[in-house]
C-alpha positions as CSV (number, residue, x, y, z in Angstrom):
1,M,-2.0,-12.3,-19.2
2,R,-0.8,-10.2,-22.1
3,I,1.8,-7.6,-20.9
4,A,4.0,-4.9,-22.4
5,Y,7.3,-3.8,-20.9
6,L,9.0,-0.5,-21.8
7,D,12.8,-0.2,-21.5
8,C,13.4,3.5,-21.0
9,F,17.2,3.4,-20.8
10,S,17.3,6.3,-23.3
11,G,14.2,8.0,-22.1
12,I,10.8,8.3,-23.8
13,S,9.1,10.8,-26.1
14,G,5.9,10.7,-28.1
15,D,7.5,9.8,-31.4
16,M,9.8,7.2,-29.9
17,F,6.7,5.5,-28.3
18,L,4.9,5.4,-31.7
19,G,8.0,4.1,-33.4
20,A,8.4,1.3,-30.9
21,L,4.8,0.2,-31.3
22,V,4.9,0.3,-35.1
23,D,8.1,-1.7,-35.0
24,A,6.4,-4.2,-32.7
25,G,3.5,-4.8,-35.1
26,V,1.0,-2.0,-34.9
27,P,-0.1,-1.2,-38.5
28,F,1.3,2.2,-39.7
29,D,-1.8,2.6,-41.9
30,L,-3.9,2.6,-38.7
31,L,-2.0,5.6,-37.4
32,Q,-2.1,7.4,-40.7
33,E,-5.8,7.0,-40.9
34,T,-6.1,8.3,-37.3
35,V,-4.2,11.4,-38.2
36,R,-6.1,11.9,-41.5
37,V,-9.5,12.1,-39.9
38,L,-8.3,14.6,-37.3
39,N,-8.2,17.2,-40.1
40,I,-5.7,19.4,-38.3
41,G,-3.1,19.7,-41.1
42,A,-0.9,16.9,-39.8
43,A,0.6,13.8,-41.3
44,L,3.0,10.9,-40.3
45,E,6.2,9.8,-41.9
46,Q,7.8,6.4,-41.3
47,S,11.5,5.5,-41.9
48,R,14.0,2.8,-40.8
49,V,17.1,4.2,-39.1
50,T,20.1,2.8,-37.1
51,R,20.9,4.1,-33.6
52,N,24.3,3.1,-32.3
53,G,24.1,-0.2,-34.2
54,I,20.4,-0.9,-33.4
55,A,17.9,-0.9,-36.2
56,A,14.7,1.0,-35.3
57,T,11.6,2.6,-36.6
58,K,11.4,6.4,-36.8
59,I,8.1,8.2,-36.8
60,D,7.9,11.9,-37.7
61,V,5.0,14.2,-37.4
62,L,4.6,16.7,-40.1
63,V,2.4,19.8,-39.6
64,D,1.5,21.7,-42.8
65,G,4.2,19.7,-44.6
66,V,7.1,20.4,-42.2
67,K,8.6,18.5,-39.2
68,D,9.0,19.7,-35.7
69,M,12.5,20.1,-34.2
70,P,14.0,19.6,-30.7
71,R,12.6,22.4,-28.6
72,E,15.9,23.8,-27.5
73,E,17.0,24.1,-31.1
74,F,13.7,25.7,-31.9
75,H,14.1,28.4,-29.3
76,E,17.8,29.0,-30.0
77,Q,17.2,29.5,-33.7
78,K,16.8,33.2,-34.5
79,H,16.1,34.8,-37.9
80,T,18.5,37.6,-38.6
81,H,17.3,40.1,-41.2
82,A,19.1,42.5,-43.4
83,D,18.5,45.3,-41.0
84,G,20.1,43.4,-38.2
85,T,16.9,42.7,-36.3
86,T,16.1,39.3,-35.0
87,H,13.0,37.4,-33.9
88,S,12.3,34.0,-32.6
89,H,9.8,31.4,-33.7
90,Q,7.9,31.5,-30.4
91,D,7.2,33.9,-27.6
92,G,5.6,33.7,-24.3
93,L,4.6,30.1,-23.5
94,A,6.4,26.8,-23.5
95,A,7.2,25.0,-26.8
96,H,6.0,21.5,-27.6
97,T,7.5,18.4,-25.9
98,H,9.6,16.9,-28.8
99,N,13.2,16.8,-27.7
100,D,16.6,15.6,-28.8
101,H,15.0,12.3,-29.7
102,E,12.9,14.0,-32.3
103,H,14.8,15.5,-35.3
104,H,12.3,17.9,-36.8
105,T,12.7,21.1,-38.9
106,H,10.5,24.0,-38.4
107,S,9.1,27.0,-40.4
108,H,7.5,29.7,-38.3
109,E,5.2,30.7,-41.1
110,H,3.3,27.5,-40.8
111,G,1.9,28.1,-37.4
112,A,2.4,24.5,-36.3
113,H,2.2,25.5,-32.6
114,T,-1.4,26.7,-32.4
115,H,-2.3,27.9,-28.9
116,R,-5.1,25.5,-27.7
117,G,-6.4,24.8,-24.2
118,L,-7.9,21.7,-22.7
119,R,-11.4,22.6,-23.8
120,E,-10.4,22.6,-27.5
121,I,-8.3,19.5,-27.0
122,R,-11.3,17.6,-25.4
123,E,-13.5,18.6,-28.3
124,I,-11.0,17.2,-30.8
125,I,-10.7,13.9,-28.9
126,N,-14.4,13.5,-28.3
127,A,-15.0,14.1,-32.0
128,A,-12.4,11.6,-33.1
129,P,-13.6,8.2,-34.4
130,I,-11.7,6.1,-31.8
131,T,-12.7,3.5,-29.2
132,D,-13.9,4.5,-25.8
133,R,-10.8,3.0,-24.3
134,A,-8.5,5.0,-26.6
135,R,-10.5,8.1,-25.9
136,A,-10.2,7.7,-22.1
137,F,-6.5,7.2,-22.4
138,A,-6.0,10.3,-24.6
139,L,-8.1,12.5,-22.3
140,H,-6.1,11.3,-19.2
141,A,-2.8,12.0,-20.9
142,F,-3.8,15.5,-21.8
143,E,-5.1,16.0,-18.3
144,L,-1.7,15.0,-16.9
145,L,0.0,17.5,-19.2
146,G,-2.5,20.2,-18.4
147,R,-2.3,19.8,-14.6
148,A,1.5,19.8,-14.7
149,E,1.7,23.0,-16.7
150,A,-1.0,24.7,-14.7
151,K,0.8,23.9,-11.4
152,I,4.2,25.0,-12.7
153,H,2.9,28.3,-14.1
154,N,0.4,28.9,-11.3
155,R,-2.5,29.1,-13.7
156,D,-6.0,27.7,-13.7
157,L,-6.2,24.4,-15.6
158,E,-9.1,25.5,-17.9
159,T,-7.4,28.9,-18.8
160,V,-4.0,27.6,-19.7
161,H,-3.0,27.8,-23.3
162,F,0.4,26.3,-24.1
163,H,2.1,24.3,-26.7
164,E,2.7,21.1,-24.8
165,V,-1.1,20.6,-24.9
166,G,-2.1,22.7,-27.9
167,S,0.2,22.0,-30.7
168,A,-0.9,19.7,-33.6
169,D,2.0,17.3,-33.2
170,A,1.3,16.8,-29.5
171,I,-2.3,15.9,-30.4
172,V,-1.1,13.5,-33.0
173,D,1.4,11.9,-30.6
174,I,-1.1,11.2,-27.9
175,L,-4.1,10.2,-30.0
176,C,-2.0,7.9,-32.1
177,A,-0.4,6.5,-28.9
178,A,-3.9,5.9,-27.6
179,V,-5.1,4.1,-30.8
180,A,-1.9,2.0,-31.0
181,A,-2.0,0.9,-27.4
182,D,-5.7,0.0,-27.8
183,W,-4.9,-2.0,-30.9
184,L,-2.3,-4.0,-29.0
185,N,-4.9,-5.0,-26.4
186,I,-2.4,-5.1,-23.5
187,H,-3.7,-6.1,-20.1
188,E,-0.9,-4.6,-18.1
189,W,1.9,-2.1,-19.0
190,R,5.1,-2.1,-17.0
191,S,8.3,-0.1,-17.3
192,S,11.9,0.2,-16.2
193,A,13.2,3.2,-14.4
194,L,13.5,6.3,-16.7
195,N,16.7,7.8,-17.8
196,T,15.8,11.5,-17.9
197,G,19.2,12.8,-19.2
198,S,20.9,15.8,-17.6
199,G,22.0,19.3,-18.3
200,V,19.6,22.1,-19.4
201,V,17.0,22.6,-22.0
202,H,16.2,25.9,-23.7
203,C,12.6,26.9,-24.2
204,A,10.3,29.9,-24.2
205,H,10.6,30.2,-20.4
206,G,14.4,30.4,-20.7
207,T,17.0,27.9,-19.7
208,L,15.6,25.1,-17.5
209,P,17.2,22.1,-15.8
210,V,16.6,18.6,-17.1
211,P,14.2,17.0,-16.4
212,A,12.0,20.0,-17.2
213,P,9.6,21.1,-14.5
214,A,6.5,19.8,-16.2
215,T,8.2,16.5,-16.9
216,L,9.3,16.1,-13.3
217,E,5.8,16.9,-12.1
218,I,4.2,14.2,-14.2
219,L,6.9,11.7,-13.1
220,K,6.2,12.1,-9.4
221,G,6.3,8.6,-7.9
222,A,8.2,7.0,-10.8
223,P,11.8,5.9,-10.4
224,I,14.1,8.1,-12.4
225,Y,17.9,8.5,-12.9
226,S,20.4,10.5,-15.0
227,S,23.1,9.0,-17.1
228,A,26.0,10.7,-18.7
229,I,23.9,12.0,-21.6
230,T,23.6,15.8,-21.3
231,K,20.3,16.0,-23.2
232,E,16.6,16.0,-22.4
233,L,15.6,12.4,-22.8
234,V,12.1,12.3,-21.3
235,T,9.7,14.8,-22.7
236,P,6.4,15.9,-21.0
237,T,4.4,14.2,-23.8
238,G,6.4,11.0,-23.3
239,A,6.0,11.2,-19.6
240,A,2.2,11.7,-19.9
241,I,1.9,8.7,-22.3
242,L,3.9,6.5,-19.9
243,R,2.0,7.5,-16.8
244,S,-1.3,7.0,-18.5
245,L,-0.4,3.4,-19.2
246,V,2.1,2.0,-16.8
247,T,0.9,0.4,-13.6
248,E,4.2,-0.9,-12.2
249,F,7.9,0.1,-12.5
250,T,10.0,-3.1,-12.2
251,A,12.8,-5.1,-13.7
252,L,11.9,-7.2,-16.8
253,P,9.2,-9.5,-15.6
254,L,8.9,-13.2,-16.1
255,M,7.2,-13.5,-19.5
256,R,7.1,-15.4,-22.8
257,V,8.1,-12.9,-25.5
258,N,5.9,-12.6,-28.5
259,S,7.3,-9.5,-30.2
260,T,9.7,-6.6,-29.6
261,G,10.0,-3.1,-31.1
262,Y,12.5,-0.3,-31.2
263,G,11.4,3.3,-31.6
264,A,14.2,5.7,-32.6
265,G,15.0,9.2,-31.4
266,A,16.6,11.8,-33.7
267,R,20.3,11.7,-32.7
268,D,22.8,8.8,-32.6
269,F,24.3,9.1,-29.1
270,A,27.8,7.6,-28.6
271,E,27.0,6.4,-25.1
272,T,23.9,4.3,-25.8
273,P,21.4,3.5,-28.6
274,N,18.9,6.3,-28.7
275,V,15.9,4.1,-28.8
276,L,12.9,3.1,-26.7
277,R,12.3,-0.7,-26.6
278,I,9.0,-2.4,-26.1
279,T,8.7,-6.1,-25.3
280,I,5.3,-7.8,-25.6
281,G,4.4,-11.2,-24.4
282,E,2.5,-13.4,-22.0
283,T,3.1,-13.8,-18.3
284,V,4.0,-17.4,-17.3
285,E,3.1,-17.3,-13.6
286,A,-0.2,-19.0,-14.3
287,E,1.6,-21.8,-16.0
288,A,4.1,-22.4,-13.3
289,P,4.1,-25.9,-11.7
290,S,2.1,-26.5,-8.5
291,A,5.2,-26.2,-6.4
292,G,5.8,-22.6,-7.5
293,R,7.9,-19.7,-6.3
294,D,7.0,-16.3,-5.2
295,T,8.9,-13.4,-3.7
296,V,8.3,-12.2,-0.2
297,T,9.7,-9.4,2.0
298,V,11.5,-10.6,5.1
299,L,11.7,-8.1,8.0
300,E,13.8,-8.6,11.1
301,A,14.2,-6.7,14.3
302,N,16.2,-7.4,17.5
303,V,14.7,-6.4,20.8
304,D,16.0,-6.9,24.3
305,D,14.0,-4.5,26.4
306,S,10.4,-5.2,25.3
307,T,8.2,-7.2,27.6
308,P,6.7,-10.5,26.4
309,Q,3.2,-8.9,26.5
310,V,4.4,-6.1,24.1
311,I,6.0,-8.7,21.8
312,G,2.9,-10.8,21.7
313,Y,0.7,-7.8,21.0
314,T,3.1,-6.7,18.2
315,L,2.7,-10.1,16.6
316,E,-1.0,-9.8,16.8
317,R,-0.9,-6.4,15.1
318,L,1.4,-7.8,12.4
319,F,-1.0,-10.6,11.5
320,E,-4.0,-8.2,11.5
321,A,-2.1,-5.9,9.1
322,G,-1.6,-8.8,6.6
323,A,1.6,-10.5,7.6
324,L,2.0,-13.9,5.9
325,D,3.9,-15.1,9.0
326,A,5.5,-13.6,12.1
327,F,7.5,-15.3,14.8
328,T,10.2,-14.8,17.4
329,T,13.6,-16.6,18.0
330,P,15.6,-16.3,21.2
331,V,18.9,-14.5,20.6
332,Q,21.9,-13.4,22.7
333,M,22.3,-9.6,22.5
334,K,25.0,-7.2,23.5
335,K,26.4,-7.5,27.0
336,S,25.1,-11.1,27.1
337,R,21.5,-9.9,27.4
338,P,18.8,-12.3,26.3
339,G,16.6,-10.9,23.6
340,A,14.2,-11.9,20.8
341,L,14.5,-11.7,17.0
342,I,11.2,-10.8,15.5
343,T,10.9,-12.1,11.9
344,V,8.0,-11.1,9.6
345,L,7.1,-12.5,6.2
346,A,5.0,-10.1,4.1
347,K,4.0,-9.2,0.6
348,R,6.2,-6.5,-1.0
349,E,3.4,-4.0,-1.1
350,D,2.9,-4.4,2.7
351,E,6.5,-3.8,3.7
352,Q,6.1,-0.2,4.9
353,R,3.1,-1.1,7.0
354,M,5.1,-3.9,8.8
355,V,8.0,-1.5,9.3
356,D,5.7,1.1,10.9
357,I,4.3,-1.5,13.3
358,L,7.7,-2.8,14.4
359,L,9.1,0.7,15.0
360,S,6.0,2.0,16.8
361,E,5.1,-1.1,19.0
362,T,8.6,-2.4,20.0
363,S,11.7,-0.8,21.4
364,T,13.8,-1.5,18.3
365,I,15.4,1.4,16.5
366,G,16.0,-0.4,13.2
367,V,14.4,-2.9,10.9
368,R,16.3,-5.0,8.4
369,T,14.5,-5.9,5.1
370,R,15.3,-8.1,2.2
371,Q,13.6,-9.9,-0.7
372,E,13.6,-13.7,-0.7
373,Q,12.0,-16.4,-2.8
374,R,10.0,-19.2,-1.3
375,V,8.9,-22.5,-2.8
376,I,5.1,-23.0,-2.1
377,L,2.7,-25.8,-2.6
378,D,-0.8,-25.3,-4.0
379,R,-3.2,-25.0,-1.1
380,E,-6.9,-25.5,-0.7
381,F,-9.5,-25.8,2.1
382,V,-11.4,-29.1,2.3
383,T,-14.7,-29.2,4.3
384,V,-15.8,-32.5,5.9
385,S,-19.2,-33.0,7.6
386,S,-18.8,-34.4,11.1
387,E,-21.3,-35.2,13.8
388,W,-20.4,-31.9,15.3
389,G,-20.9,-29.9,12.2
390,P,-18.6,-28.9,9.3
391,L,-14.8,-28.9,9.8
392,H,-12.1,-27.5,7.6
393,L,-8.8,-29.0,6.7
394,K,-5.9,-27.3,4.8
395,V,-4.6,-29.5,2.1
396,A,-1.3,-28.9,0.3
397,R,-0.6,-30.4,-3.1
398,M,2.3,-30.6,-5.6
399,N,1.4,-31.5,-9.2
400,G,-1.9,-32.7,-7.9
401,V,-0.4,-35.0,-5.3
402,V,-1.3,-34.4,-1.6
403,K,1.8,-33.7,0.4
404,N,0.4,-32.4,3.6
405,F,-3.0,-31.8,5.3
406,S,-4.1,-30.7,8.7
407,P,-7.4,-29.8,10.4
408,E,-8.1,-26.1,11.1
409,Y,-7.5,-25.6,14.8
410,E,-10.2,-22.9,15.3
411,D,-12.9,-25.1,13.7
412,C,-12.0,-28.1,15.9
413,R,-11.7,-26.0,19.0
414,A,-15.1,-24.4,18.6
415,A,-16.7,-27.9,18.0
416,A,-15.0,-29.4,21.0
417,L,-16.2,-26.6,23.3
418,A,-19.7,-26.5,21.8
419,H,-20.3,-30.2,22.2
420,G,-18.2,-31.0,25.3
421,V,-15.9,-33.5,23.6
422,P,-12.1,-33.6,23.8
423,L,-10.2,-31.5,21.2
424,K,-8.0,-34.5,20.2
425,R,-11.1,-36.5,19.3
426,V,-12.4,-33.8,17.0
427,L,-9.0,-33.5,15.4
428,Q,-8.7,-37.2,14.8
429,E,-12.3,-37.4,13.4
430,A,-11.5,-34.6,10.9
431,V,-8.5,-36.5,9.7
432,R,-10.4,-39.8,9.5
433,L,-13.2,-38.3,7.5
434,Y,-10.8,-36.6,5.1
435,L,-8.8,-39.8,4.5
436,E,-12.1,-41.8,4.0
437,H,-13.2,-39.5,1.2
438,L,-9.8,-38.4,-0.2
439,D,-10.2,-40.1,-3.5
440,S,-14.0,-40.1,-3.7
441,H,-16.4,-37.6,-5.1
442,L,-19.0,-37.9,-2.3
443,P,-20.7,-34.6,-1.5
444,R,-19.4,-34.8,2.1
445,V,-16.1,-33.3,0.9
446,E,-16.2,-29.8,-0.5
447,K,-13.1,-28.1,-1.9
448,E,-12.3,-24.4,-1.8
449,T,-9.1,-23.0,-3.2
450,V,-7.0,-21.1,-0.7
451,R,-5.8,-17.6,-1.9
452,E,-2.8,-16.7,0.1
């Protein structure tokens, strides 16, 4: 499977994302053509820069021939006239999402920050000559931005007009991100935790904490942290792009690397390279040997005042909820009381469900959890045809060689009861039939891969 991994150790913004993708191999001409056909007075500029010793690609968006600047600089910049009066470039609504990553210059006469709402944005996207997959991504990213701003400012989604959604450079960032991601044909996007930066950011709504409210709204559910850099590192546009693509936040996954790319921000921080890194490659899990490894969650709870019936019922509930295994071990508790250690193996995504069952069904007041690796054999079900009907055996292999096999108890038990024969005879016959046909291709043996 082709995957992409984003290292957001210095945050993410729209132009950093574009720079990383171009650096990883996306044709810059493709993005230029995407911008040209939009016909909104925008253009792209590409350059090679160095950020704290790391060479990276810098992408700038030009609107009416000028570049955008970090938004706090934009709002701090005042024009003082001869008569002593001042005025700002913006008033009223929030400025666009480019931040300290994005070194842009601005001229207020050019009207780069046109007030557009989602209706106008949808019209531009739907009219753009891009693929359906790219169009769906772009629409979703703008919806994320729009809903975040509408919630923060207590406005109806369809009536909000603000620069995060409406400005030409935001449209360019997201549409080009959609086209570039589509060109890469990634099956799954993953990301590290996001360094949001810290401090405050100055915008049309005044001085706001970092991460800005809209950014924090979009990043709900994502792992974030703040380093020593007192700048805005994750912009709303960057957050919307990431949340529209990424399905999992994790450490760098096991993969065979095909290409990497570095997208530069504007400034050269002393603390860390101001870049976004993308790593593109293929997962190697499918190519692992038959005796493979996977990671499971191990949950443990000590109980000394639950009845055997309660413990048995708890184990049943754990299995019904998807536990890979669950068992008890006799233990000696405080004050020499006999007790039971309940151990559960589960998939990582099922951990909370198992914790809830243990805490609600037993008398324990705490559950220990940890991640462990296990070595597992390839498993499959083999069906043999006996005089009492079909019987299943579970067969375990390593590199194609059978290491273990055993009849399925429930099958054999049902056959023994239905035909009035001893269970041990049914078990023995299932093994005999399997051994007889182990290396044959007779139709009496049917294989079915076990998915566990």
